[in-house]
PDB file of N, H, CA, C and O in Angstrom:
ATOM      1  N   UNK A   1     -37.347  57.553 -54.692  1.00  0.00           N
ATOM      2  CA  UNK A   1     -38.360  57.545 -55.728  1.00  0.00           C
ATOM      3  C   UNK A   1     -39.596  56.805 -55.229  1.00  0.00           C
ATOM      4  O   UNK A   1     -39.482  55.839 -54.474  1.00  0.00           O
ATOM      5  N   UNK A   2     -40.747  57.247 -55.639  1.00  0.00           N
ATOM      6  H   UNK A   2     -40.839  58.031 -56.253  1.00  0.00           H
ATOM      7  CA  UNK A   2     -42.024  56.706 -55.224  1.00  0.00           C
ATOM      8  C   UNK A   2     -42.251  55.337 -55.860  1.00  0.00           C
ATOM      9  O   UNK A   2     -42.187  55.202 -57.082  1.00  0.00           O
ATOM     10  N   UNK A   3     -42.512  54.330 -55.044  1.00  0.00           N
ATOM     11  H   UNK A   3     -42.564  54.439 -54.051  1.00  0.00           H
ATOM     12  CA  UNK A   3     -42.816  52.990 -55.533  1.00  0.00           C
ATOM     13  C   UNK A   3     -44.298  52.730 -55.293  1.00  0.00           C
ATOM     14  O   UNK A   3     -44.715  52.470 -54.164  1.00  0.00           O
ATOM     15  N   UNK A   4     -45.078  52.801 -56.344  1.00  0.00           N
ATOM     16  H   UNK A   4     -44.739  53.012 -57.261  1.00  0.00           H
ATOM     17  CA  UNK A   4     -46.528  52.658 -56.232  1.00  0.00           C
ATOM     18  C   UNK A   4     -46.924  51.286 -55.707  1.00  0.00           C
ATOM     19  O   UNK A   4     -47.924  51.163 -54.999  1.00  0.00           O
ATOM     20  N   UNK A   5     -46.155  50.253 -56.043  1.00  0.00           N
ATOM     21  H   UNK A   5     -45.343  50.353 -56.618  1.00  0.00           H
ATOM     22  CA  UNK A   5     -46.496  48.900 -55.587  1.00  0.00           C
ATOM     23  C   UNK A   5     -46.341  48.767 -54.071  1.00  0.00           C
ATOM     24  O   UNK A   5     -47.191  48.169 -53.411  1.00  0.00           O
ATOM     25  N   UNK A   6     -45.262  49.320 -53.521  1.00  0.00           N
ATOM     26  H   UNK A   6     -44.571  49.806 -54.057  1.00  0.00           H
ATOM     27  CA  UNK A   6     -45.076  49.292 -52.061  1.00  0.00           C
ATOM     28  C   UNK A   6     -46.168  50.097 -51.366  1.00  0.00           C
ATOM     29  O   UNK A   6     -46.701  49.680 -50.338  1.00  0.00           O
ATOM     30  N   UNK A   7     -46.494  51.251 -51.936  1.00  0.00           N
ATOM     31  H   UNK A   7     -46.061  51.590 -52.771  1.00  0.00           H
ATOM     32  CA  UNK A   7     -47.519  52.105 -51.355  1.00  0.00           C
ATOM     33  C   UNK A   7     -48.877  51.402 -51.354  1.00  0.00           C
ATOM     34  O   UNK A   7     -49.588  51.434 -50.349  1.00  0.00           O
ATOM     35  N   UNK A   8     -49.241  50.772 -52.466  1.00  0.00           N
ATOM     36  H   UNK A   8     -48.664  50.746 -53.282  1.00  0.00           H
ATOM     37  CA  UNK A   8     -50.520  50.064 -52.548  1.00  0.00           C
ATOM     38  C   UNK A   8     -50.547  48.900 -51.561  1.00  0.00           C
ATOM     39  O   UNK A   8     -51.561  48.671 -50.901  1.00  0.00           O
ATOM     40  N   UNK A   9     -49.446  48.165 -51.456  1.00  0.00           N
ATOM     41  H   UNK A   9     -48.622  48.351 -51.992  1.00  0.00           H
ATOM     42  CA  UNK A   9     -49.391  47.068 -50.475  1.00  0.00           C
ATOM     43  C   UNK A   9     -49.585  47.595 -49.058  1.00  0.00           C
ATOM     44  O   UNK A   9     -50.291  46.975 -48.262  1.00  0.00           O
ATOM     45  N   UNK A  10     -48.974  48.721 -48.735  1.00  0.00           N
ATOM     46  H   UNK A  10     -48.401  49.225 -49.382  1.00  0.00           H
ATOM     47  CA  UNK A  10     -49.120  49.342 -47.414  1.00  0.00           C
ATOM     48  C   UNK A  10     -50.578  49.728 -47.166  1.00  0.00           C
ATOM     49  O   UNK A  10     -51.101  49.520 -46.071  1.00  0.00           O
ATOM     50  N   UNK A  11     -51.230  50.288 -48.180  1.00  0.00           N
ATOM     51  H   UNK A  11     -50.805  50.458 -49.069  1.00  0.00           H
ATOM     52  CA  UNK A  11     -52.634  50.690 -48.060  1.00  0.00           C
ATOM     53  C   UNK A  11     -53.509  49.465 -47.809  1.00  0.00           C
ATOM     54  O   UNK A  11     -54.362  49.476 -46.922  1.00  0.00           O
ATOM     55  N   UNK A  12     -53.295  48.412 -48.592  1.00  0.00           N
ATOM     56  H   UNK A  12     -52.602  48.403 -49.313  1.00  0.00           H
ATOM     57  CA  UNK A  12     -54.121  47.204 -48.483  1.00  0.00           C
ATOM     58  C   UNK A  12     -53.900  46.504 -47.148  1.00  0.00           C
ATOM     59  O   UNK A  12     -54.859  46.050 -46.525  1.00  0.00           O
ATOM     60  N   UNK A  13     -52.647  46.410 -46.699  1.00  0.00           N
ATOM     61  H   UNK A  13     -51.868  46.779 -47.205  1.00  0.00           H
ATOM     62  CA  UNK A  13     -52.351  45.745 -45.425  1.00  0.00           C
ATOM     63  C   UNK A  13     -53.114  46.383 -44.276  1.00  0.00           C
ATOM     64  O   UNK A  13     -53.573  45.687 -43.370  1.00  0.00           O
ATOM     65  N   UNK A  14     -53.250  47.685 -44.307  1.00  0.00           N
ATOM     66  H   UNK A  14     -52.877  48.250 -45.043  1.00  0.00           H
ATOM     67  CA  UNK A  14     -53.943  48.401 -43.234  1.00  0.00           C
ATOM     68  C   UNK A  14     -55.419  48.614 -43.493  1.00  0.00           C
ATOM     69  O   UNK A  14     -56.110  49.239 -42.689  1.00  0.00           O
ATOM     70  N   UNK A  15     -55.917  48.088 -44.630  1.00  0.00           N
ATOM     71  H   UNK A  15     -55.356  47.580 -45.284  1.00  0.00           H
ATOM     72  CA  UNK A  15     -57.325  48.310 -45.012  1.00  0.00           C
ATOM     73  C   UNK A  15     -57.655  49.797 -44.898  1.00  0.00           C
ATOM     74  O   UNK A  15     -58.684  50.182 -44.343  1.00  0.00           O
ATOM     75  N   UNK A  16     -56.761  50.615 -45.435  1.00  0.00           N
ATOM     76  H   UNK A  16     -55.925  50.302 -45.886  1.00  0.00           H
ATOM     77  CA  UNK A  16     -56.887  52.062 -45.307  1.00  0.00           C
ATOM     78  C   UNK A  16     -57.870  52.652 -46.323  1.00  0.00           C
ATOM     79  O   UNK A  16     -58.159  52.067 -47.367  1.00  0.00           O
ATOM     80  N   UNK A  17     -58.361  53.828 -45.967  1.00  0.00           N
ATOM     81  H   UNK A  17     -58.126  54.303 -45.119  1.00  0.00           H
ATOM     82  CA  UNK A  17     -59.195  54.602 -46.885  1.00  0.00           C
ATOM     83  C   UNK A  17     -58.291  55.172 -47.980  1.00  0.00           C
ATOM     84  O   UNK A  17     -57.162  55.589 -47.722  1.00  0.00           O
ATOM     85  N   UNK A  18     -58.810  55.178 -49.190  1.00  0.00           N
ATOM     86  H   UNK A  18     -59.727  54.839 -49.399  1.00  0.00           H
ATOM     87  CA  UNK A  18     -57.988  55.568 -50.323  1.00  0.00           C
ATOM     88  C   UNK A  18     -58.808  56.404 -51.309  1.00  0.00           C
ATOM     89  O   UNK A  18     -60.021  56.236 -51.438  1.00  0.00           O
ATOM     90  N   UNK A  19     -58.114  57.302 -51.993  1.00  0.00           N
ATOM     91  H   UNK A  19     -57.129  57.439 -51.888  1.00  0.00           H
ATOM     92  CA  UNK A  19     -58.682  58.048 -53.109  1.00  0.00           C
ATOM     93  C   UNK A  19     -57.787  57.750 -54.304  1.00  0.00           C
ATOM     94  O   UNK A  19     -56.579  57.983 -54.264  1.00  0.00           O
ATOM     95  N   UNK A  20     -58.399  57.228 -55.376  1.00  0.00           N
ATOM     96  H   UNK A  20     -59.380  57.039 -55.409  1.00  0.00           H
ATOM     97  CA  UNK A  20     -57.656  56.884 -56.585  1.00  0.00           C
ATOM     98  C   UNK A  20     -58.132  57.780 -57.716  1.00  0.00           C
ATOM     99  O   UNK A  20     -59.329  57.882 -57.985  1.00  0.00           O
ATOM    100  N   UNK A  21     -57.178  58.428 -58.375  1.00  0.00           N
ATOM    101  H   UNK A  21     -56.205  58.345 -58.157  1.00  0.00           H
ATOM    102  CA  UNK A  21     -57.490  59.240 -59.548  1.00  0.00           C
ATOM    103  C   UNK A  21     -56.994  58.466 -60.770  1.00  0.00           C
ATOM    104  O   UNK A  21     -55.790  58.375 -61.010  1.00  0.00           O
ATOM    105  N   UNK A  22     -57.939  57.908 -61.542  1.00  0.00           N
ATOM    106  H   UNK A  22     -58.917  57.982 -61.347  1.00  0.00           H
ATOM    107  CA  UNK A  22     -57.531  57.150 -62.715  1.00  0.00           C
ATOM    108  C   UNK A  22     -57.111  58.077 -63.855  1.00  0.00           C
ATOM    109  O   UNK A  22     -57.450  59.260 -63.865  1.00  0.00           O
ATOM    110  N   UNK A  23     -56.372  57.523 -64.807  1.00  0.00           N
ATOM    111  H   UNK A  23     -56.096  56.562 -64.799  1.00  0.00           H
ATOM    112  CA  UNK A  23     -55.973  58.297 -65.982  1.00  0.00           C
ATOM    113  C   UNK A  23     -57.202  58.706 -66.788  1.00  0.00           C
ATOM    114  O   UNK A  23     -57.235  59.782 -67.383  1.00  0.00           O
ATOM    115  N   UNK A  24     -58.216  57.830 -66.800  1.00  0.00           N
ATOM    116  H   UNK A  24     -58.188  56.955 -66.316  1.00  0.00           H
ATOM    117  CA  UNK A  24     -59.492  58.127 -67.464  1.00  0.00           C
ATOM    118  C   UNK A  24     -60.608  57.621 -66.569  1.00  0.00           C
ATOM    119  O   UNK A  24     -60.508  56.532 -66.004  1.00  0.00           O
ATOM    120  N   UNK A  25     -61.661  58.398 -66.439  1.00  0.00           N
ATOM    121  H   UNK A  25     -61.742  59.282 -66.898  1.00  0.00           H
ATOM    122  CA  UNK A  25     -62.786  57.958 -65.625  1.00  0.00           C
ATOM    123  C   UNK A  25     -62.948  58.790 -64.377  1.00  0.00           C
ATOM    124  O   UNK A  25     -62.312  59.830 -64.207  1.00  0.00           O
ATOM    125  N   UNK A  26     -63.822  58.302 -63.501  1.00  0.00           N
ATOM    126  H   UNK A  26     -64.339  57.457 -63.640  1.00  0.00           H
ATOM    127  CA  UNK A  26     -64.162  59.034 -62.287  1.00  0.00           C
ATOM    128  C   UNK A  26     -63.250  58.664 -61.124  1.00  0.00           C
ATOM    129  O   UNK A  26     -62.702  57.562 -61.075  1.00  0.00           O
ATOM    130  N   UNK A  27     -63.097  59.581 -60.206  1.00  0.00           N
ATOM    131  H   UNK A  27     -63.542  60.475 -60.245  1.00  0.00           H
ATOM    132  CA  UNK A  27     -62.325  59.360 -58.985  1.00  0.00           C
ATOM    133  C   UNK A  27     -63.006  58.261 -58.172  1.00  0.00           C
ATOM    134  O   UNK A  27     -64.232  58.214 -58.083  1.00  0.00           O
ATOM    135  N   UNK A  28     -62.197  57.377 -57.580  1.00  0.00           N
ATOM    136  H   UNK A  28     -61.201  57.415 -57.653  1.00  0.00           H
ATOM    137  CA  UNK A  28     -62.709  56.275 -56.772  1.00  0.00           C
ATOM    138  C   UNK A  28     -62.302  56.518 -55.326  1.00  0.00           C
ATOM    139  O   UNK A  28     -61.127  56.732 -55.030  1.00  0.00           O
ATOM    140  N   UNK A  29     -63.288  56.483 -54.423  1.00  0.00           N
ATOM    141  H   UNK A  29     -64.243  56.309 -54.663  1.00  0.00           H
ATOM    142  CA  UNK A  29     -63.036  56.653 -52.983  1.00  0.00           C
ATOM    143  C   UNK A  29     -63.583  55.439 -52.250  1.00  0.00           C
ATOM    144  O   UNK A  29     -64.695  54.986 -52.517  1.00  0.00           O
ATOM    145  N   UNK A  30     -62.780  54.915 -51.316  1.00  0.00           N
ATOM    146  H   UNK A  30     -61.876  55.284 -51.099  1.00  0.00           H
ATOM    147  CA  UNK A  30     -63.266  53.785 -50.538  1.00  0.00           C
ATOM    148  C   UNK A  30     -62.163  53.139 -49.727  1.00  0.00           C
ATOM    149  O   UNK A  30     -61.138  53.757 -49.441  1.00  0.00           O
ATOM    150  N   UNK A  31     -62.387  51.887 -49.361  1.00  0.00           N
ATOM    151  H   UNK A  31     -63.220  51.385 -49.594  1.00  0.00           H
ATOM    152  CA  UNK A  31     -61.440  51.125 -48.557  1.00  0.00           C
ATOM    153  C   UNK A  31     -60.700  50.135 -49.452  1.00  0.00           C
ATOM    154  O   UNK A  31     -61.322  49.366 -50.184  1.00  0.00           O
ATOM    155  N   UNK A  32     -59.375  50.158 -49.390  1.00  0.00           N
ATOM    156  H   UNK A  32     -58.870  50.783 -48.795  1.00  0.00           H
ATOM    157  CA  UNK A  32     -58.565  49.218 -50.162  1.00  0.00           C
ATOM    158  C   UNK A  32     -58.739  47.820 -49.588  1.00  0.00           C
ATOM    159  O   UNK A  32     -58.538  47.605 -48.393  1.00  0.00           O
ATOM    160  N   UNK A  33     -59.113  46.865 -50.443  1.00  0.00           N
ATOM    161  H   UNK A  33     -59.276  47.039 -51.414  1.00  0.00           H
ATOM    162  CA  UNK A  33     -59.373  45.505 -49.989  1.00  0.00           C
ATOM    163  C   UNK A  33     -58.245  44.547 -50.337  1.00  0.00           C
ATOM    164  O   UNK A  33     -57.655  43.930 -49.449  1.00  0.00           O
ATOM    165  N   UNK A  34     -57.943  44.418 -51.627  1.00  0.00           N
ATOM    166  H   UNK A  34     -58.422  44.919 -52.348  1.00  0.00           H
ATOM    167  CA  UNK A  34     -56.929  43.463 -52.075  1.00  0.00           C
ATOM    168  C   UNK A  34     -56.101  44.068 -53.201  1.00  0.00           C
ATOM    169  O   UNK A  34     -56.499  45.033 -53.854  1.00  0.00           O
ATOM    170  N   UNK A  35     -54.933  43.462 -53.402  1.00  0.00           N
ATOM    171  H   UNK A  35     -54.610  42.678 -52.872  1.00  0.00           H
ATOM    172  CA  UNK A  35     -54.063  43.852 -54.509  1.00  0.00           C
ATOM    173  C   UNK A  35     -53.427  42.584 -55.048  1.00  0.00           C
ATOM    174  O   UNK A  35     -52.515  42.023 -54.440  1.00  0.00           O
ATOM    175  N   UNK A  36     -53.924  42.136 -56.209  1.00  0.00           N
ATOM    176  H   UNK A  36     -54.665  42.591 -56.703  1.00  0.00           H
ATOM    177  CA  UNK A  36     -53.419  40.920 -56.841  1.00  0.00           C
ATOM    178  C   UNK A  36     -53.365  41.130 -58.344  1.00  0.00           C
ATOM    179  O   UNK A  36     -54.228  41.787 -58.925  1.00  0.00           O
ATOM    180  N   UNK A  37     -52.335  40.561 -58.964  1.00  0.00           N
ATOM    181  H   UNK A  37     -51.634  40.027 -58.492  1.00  0.00           H
ATOM    182  CA  UNK A  37     -52.189  40.610 -60.423  1.00  0.00           C
ATOM    183  C   UNK A  37     -52.319  42.032 -60.961  1.00  0.00           C
ATOM    184  O   UNK A  37     -52.983  42.264 -61.971  1.00  0.00           O
ATOM    185  N   UNK A  38     -51.680  42.980 -60.276  1.00  0.00           N
ATOM    186  H   UNK A  38     -51.141  42.790 -59.455  1.00  0.00           H
ATOM    187  CA  UNK A  38     -51.685  44.398 -60.651  1.00  0.00           C
ATOM    188  C   UNK A  38     -53.074  45.030 -60.659  1.00  0.00           C
ATOM    189  O   UNK A  38     -53.294  46.037 -61.331  1.00  0.00           O
ATOM    190  N   UNK A  39     -54.015  44.441 -59.911  1.00  0.00           N
ATOM    191  H   UNK A  39     -53.836  43.623 -59.364  1.00  0.00           H
ATOM    192  CA  UNK A  39     -55.368  44.982 -59.788  1.00  0.00           C
ATOM    193  C   UNK A  39     -55.635  45.344 -58.335  1.00  0.00           C
ATOM    194  O   UNK A  39     -55.498  44.508 -57.441  1.00  0.00           O
ATOM    195  N   UNK A  40     -56.013  46.581 -58.108  1.00  0.00           N
ATOM    196  H   UNK A  40     -56.125  47.260 -58.834  1.00  0.00           H
ATOM    197  CA  UNK A  40     -56.382  47.055 -56.776  1.00  0.00           C
ATOM    198  C   UNK A  40     -57.903  46.997 -56.661  1.00  0.00           C
ATOM    199  O   UNK A  40     -58.613  47.534 -57.511  1.00  0.00           O
ATOM    200  N   UNK A  41     -58.397  46.350 -55.618  1.00  0.00           N
ATOM    201  H   UNK A  41     -57.820  45.913 -54.928  1.00  0.00           H
ATOM    202  CA  UNK A  41     -59.834  46.244 -55.384  1.00  0.00           C
ATOM    203  C   UNK A  41     -60.198  47.204 -54.252  1.00  0.00           C
ATOM    204  O   UNK A  41     -59.574  47.201 -53.191  1.00  0.00           O
ATOM    205  N   UNK A  42     -61.212  48.018 -54.495  1.00  0.00           N
ATOM    206  H   UNK A  42     -61.720  48.020 -55.357  1.00  0.00           H
ATOM    207  CA  UNK A  42     -61.625  49.046 -53.554  1.00  0.00           C
ATOM    208  C   UNK A  42     -63.115  48.911 -53.274  1.00  0.00           C
ATOM    209  O   UNK A  42     -63.924  48.823 -54.199  1.00  0.00           O
ATOM    210  N   UNK A  43     -63.473  48.896 -51.994  1.00  0.00           N
ATOM    211  H   UNK A  43     -62.816  48.967 -51.243  1.00  0.00           H
ATOM    212  CA  UNK A  43     -64.880  48.864 -51.582  1.00  0.00           C
ATOM    213  C   UNK A  43     -65.351  50.302 -51.446  1.00  0.00           C
ATOM    214  O   UNK A  43     -64.894  51.033 -50.566  1.00  0.00           O
ATOM    215  N   UNK A  44     -66.268  50.706 -52.323  1.00  0.00           N
ATOM    216  H   UNK A  44     -66.639  50.113 -53.038  1.00  0.00           H
ATOM    217  CA  UNK A  44     -66.837  52.046 -52.259  1.00  0.00           C
ATOM    218  C   UNK A  44     -68.161  51.982 -51.513  1.00  0.00           C
ATOM    219  O   UNK A  44     -68.596  50.905 -51.105  1.00  0.00           O
ATOM    220  N   UNK A  45     -68.792  53.112 -51.336  1.00  0.00           N
ATOM    221  H   UNK A  45     -68.439  53.987 -51.667  1.00  0.00           H
ATOM    222  CA  UNK A  45     -70.085  53.118 -50.631  1.00  0.00           C
ATOM    223  C   UNK A  45     -71.167  52.420 -51.449  1.00  0.00           C
ATOM    224  O   UNK A  45     -72.152  51.944 -50.885  1.00  0.00           O
ATOM    225  N   UNK A  46     -71.002  52.352 -52.762  1.00  0.00           N
ATOM    226  H   UNK A  46     -70.202  52.739 -53.220  1.00  0.00           H
ATOM    227  CA  UNK A  46     -72.031  51.765 -53.611  1.00  0.00           C
ATOM    228  C   UNK A  46     -71.693  50.370 -54.131  1.00  0.00           C
ATOM    229  O   UNK A  46     -72.597  49.577 -54.392  1.00  0.00           O
ATOM    230  N   UNK A  47     -70.402  50.059 -54.286  1.00  0.00           N
ATOM    231  H   UNK A  47     -69.668  50.703 -54.074  1.00  0.00           H
ATOM    232  CA  UNK A  47     -70.022  48.838 -54.989  1.00  0.00           C
ATOM    233  C   UNK A  47     -68.565  48.499 -54.671  1.00  0.00           C
ATOM    234  O   UNK A  47     -67.927  49.157 -53.849  1.00  0.00           O
ATOM    235  N   UNK A  48     -68.058  47.478 -55.326  1.00  0.00           N
ATOM    236  H   UNK A  48     -68.577  46.943 -55.994  1.00  0.00           H
ATOM    237  CA  UNK A  48     -66.638  47.147 -55.263  1.00  0.00           C
ATOM    238  C   UNK A  48     -66.033  47.428 -56.635  1.00  0.00           C
ATOM    239  O   UNK A  48     -66.500  46.905 -57.646  1.00  0.00           O
ATOM    240  N   UNK A  49     -65.001  48.251 -56.661  1.00  0.00           N
ATOM    241  H   UNK A  49     -64.621  48.676 -55.840  1.00  0.00           H
ATOM    242  CA  UNK A  49     -64.350  48.650 -57.907  1.00  0.00           C
ATOM    243  C   UNK A  49     -62.986  47.982 -58.020  1.00  0.00           C
ATOM    244  O   UNK A  49     -62.351  47.679 -57.010  1.00  0.00           O
ATOM    245  N   UNK A  50     -62.542  47.757 -59.244  1.00  0.00           N
ATOM    246  H   UNK A  50     -63.058  48.003 -60.064  1.00  0.00           H
ATOM    247  CA  UNK A  50     -61.201  47.250 -59.503  1.00  0.00           C
ATOM    248  C   UNK A  50     -60.531  48.166 -60.508  1.00  0.00           C
ATOM    249  O   UNK A  50     -61.158  48.637 -61.457  1.00  0.00           O
ATOM    250  N   UNK A  51     -59.245  48.412 -60.286  1.00  0.00           N
ATOM    251  H   UNK A  51     -58.735  48.030 -59.515  1.00  0.00           H
ATOM    252  CA  UNK A  51     -58.494  49.253 -61.209  1.00  0.00           C
ATOM    253  C   UNK A  51     -57.088  48.685 -61.363  1.00  0.00           C
ATOM    254  O   UNK A  51     -56.464  48.264 -60.389  1.00  0.00           O
ATOM    255  N   UNK A  52     -56.605  48.679 -62.587  1.00  0.00           N
ATOM    256  H   UNK A  52     -57.112  49.021 -63.379  1.00  0.00           H
ATOM    257  CA  UNK A  52     -55.247  48.222 -62.873  1.00  0.00           C
ATOM    258  C   UNK A  52     -54.262  49.314 -62.462  1.00  0.00           C
ATOM    259  O   UNK A  52     -54.552  50.504 -62.589  1.00  0.00           O
ATOM    260  N   UNK A  53     -53.104  48.902 -61.973  1.00  0.00           N
ATOM    261  H   UNK A  53     -52.868  47.936 -61.870  1.00  0.00           H
ATOM    262  CA  UNK A  53     -52.087  49.860 -61.532  1.00  0.00           C
ATOM    263  C   UNK A  53     -51.707  50.819 -62.662  1.00  0.00           C
ATOM    264  O   UNK A  53     -51.549  52.018 -62.430  1.00  0.00           O
ATOM    265  N   UNK A  54     -51.563  50.304 -63.867  1.00  0.00           N
ATOM    266  H   UNK A  54     -51.692  49.330 -64.056  1.00  0.00           H
ATOM    267  CA  UNK A  54     -51.147  51.166 -64.979  1.00  0.00           C
ATOM    268  C   UNK A  54     -52.211  52.189 -65.366  1.00  0.00           C
ATOM    269  O   UNK A  54     -51.920  53.123 -66.114  1.00  0.00           O
ATOM    270  N   UNK A  55     -53.446  52.029 -64.867  1.00  0.00           N
ATOM    271  H   UNK A  55     -53.682  51.270 -64.260  1.00  0.00           H
ATOM    272  CA  UNK A  55     -54.510  52.990 -65.139  1.00  0.00           C
ATOM    273  C   UNK A  55     -54.630  54.054 -64.059  1.00  0.00           C
ATOM    274  O   UNK A  55     -55.477  54.941 -64.160  1.00  0.00           O
ATOM    275  N   UNK A  56     -53.792  53.980 -63.021  1.00  0.00           N
ATOM    276  H   UNK A  56     -53.103  53.259 -62.939  1.00  0.00           H
ATOM    277  CA  UNK A  56     -53.835  54.942 -61.922  1.00  0.00           C
ATOM    278  C   UNK A  56     -52.958  56.140 -62.251  1.00  0.00           C
ATOM    279  O   UNK A  56     -51.771  55.993 -62.543  1.00  0.00           O
ATOM    280  N   UNK A  57     -53.553  57.324 -62.200  1.00  0.00           N
ATOM    281  H   UNK A  57     -54.517  57.443 -61.963  1.00  0.00           H
ATOM    282  CA  UNK A  57     -52.807  58.566 -62.391  1.00  0.00           C
ATOM    283  C   UNK A  57     -52.199  59.021 -61.065  1.00  0.00           C
ATOM    284  O   UNK A  57     -51.044  59.444 -61.013  1.00  0.00           O
ATOM    285  N   UNK A  58     -52.998  58.928 -59.988  1.00  0.00           N
ATOM    286  H   UNK A  58     -53.937  58.585 -60.030  1.00  0.00           H
ATOM    287  CA  UNK A  58     -52.522  59.303 -58.656  1.00  0.00           C
ATOM    288  C   UNK A  58     -53.323  58.534 -57.616  1.00  0.00           C
ATOM    289  O   UNK A  58     -54.452  58.115 -57.872  1.00  0.00           O
ATOM    290  N   UNK A  59     -52.730  58.354 -56.442  1.00  0.00           N
ATOM    291  H   UNK A  59     -51.813  58.694 -56.234  1.00  0.00           H
ATOM    292  CA  UNK A  59     -53.388  57.605 -55.373  1.00  0.00           C
ATOM    293  C   UNK A  59     -52.996  58.225 -54.038  1.00  0.00           C
ATOM    294  O   UNK A  59     -51.841  58.592 -53.823  1.00  0.00           O
ATOM    295  N   UNK A  60     -53.980  58.336 -53.143  1.00  0.00           N
ATOM    296  H   UNK A  60     -54.918  58.038 -53.317  1.00  0.00           H
ATOM    297  CA  UNK A  60     -53.762  58.927 -51.826  1.00  0.00           C
ATOM    298  C   UNK A  60     -54.368  58.030 -50.760  1.00  0.00           C
ATOM    299  O   UNK A  60     -55.411  57.415 -50.980  1.00  0.00           O
ATOM    300  N   UNK A  61     -53.727  57.955 -49.622  1.00  0.00           N
ATOM    301  H   UNK A  61     -52.879  58.455 -49.443  1.00  0.00           H
ATOM    302  CA  UNK A  61     -54.315  57.344 -48.444  1.00  0.00           C
ATOM    303  C   UNK A  61     -54.878  58.497 -47.615  1.00  0.00           C
ATOM    304  O   UNK A  61     -54.199  59.499 -47.389  1.00  0.00           O
ATOM    305  N   UNK A  62     -56.096  58.350 -47.177  1.00  0.00           N
ATOM    306  H   UNK A  62     -56.647  57.537 -47.360  1.00  0.00           H
ATOM    307  CA  UNK A  62     -56.741  59.425 -46.414  1.00  0.00           C
ATOM    308  C   UNK A  62     -57.187  58.880 -45.069  1.00  0.00           C
ATOM    309  O   UNK A  62     -57.529  57.704 -44.944  1.00  0.00           O
ATOM    310  N   UNK A  63     -57.180  59.743 -44.067  1.00  0.00           N
ATOM    311  H   UNK A  63     -56.902  60.698 -44.168  1.00  0.00           H
ATOM    312  CA  UNK A  63     -57.639  59.310 -42.745  1.00  0.00           C
ATOM    313  C   UNK A  63     -59.046  59.856 -42.526  1.00  0.00           C
ATOM    314  O   UNK A  63     -59.415  60.917 -43.029  1.00  0.00           O
ATOM    315  N   UNK A  64     -59.816  59.091 -41.756  1.00  0.00           N
ATOM    316  H   UNK A  64     -59.516  58.229 -41.347  1.00  0.00           H
ATOM    317  CA  UNK A  64     -61.164  59.495 -41.428  1.00  0.00           C
ATOM    318  C   UNK A  64     -61.169  60.186 -40.077  1.00  0.00           C
ATOM    319  O   UNK A  64     -60.398  59.845 -39.180  1.00  0.00           O
ATOM    320  N   UNK A  65     -62.047  61.155 -39.952  1.00  0.00           N
ATOM    321  H   UNK A  65     -62.673  61.431 -40.681  1.00  0.00           H
ATOM    322  CA  UNK A  65     -62.222  61.801 -38.653  1.00  0.00           C
ATOM    323  C   UNK A  65     -62.997  60.855 -37.758  1.00  0.00           C
ATOM    324  O   UNK A  65     -63.938  60.202 -38.209  1.00  0.00           O
ATOM    325  N   UNK A  66     -62.606  60.774 -36.477  1.00  0.00           N
ATOM    326  H   UNK A  66     -61.842  61.305 -36.110  1.00  0.00           H
ATOM    327  CA  UNK A  66     -63.329  59.875 -35.553  1.00  0.00           C
ATOM    328  C   UNK A  66     -64.747  60.310 -35.309  1.00  0.00           C
ATOM    329  O   UNK A  66     -65.472  59.656 -34.559  1.00  0.00           O
TER     330      UNK A  66
END
């Protein structure tokens, strides 16, 4: 079974690129920075966003082309 907490920790540890689809709102794309108190912090091209785990509908780790 998919464990979102382990997956988010893996993303943050590697400072990986991520796409987050929230239950409500706009898709967030950027680099995963931190994960504390059930809040994922993501650095986007424009700003730093925070989203609660329970507000995440889906999450993907994406690789960048060199």
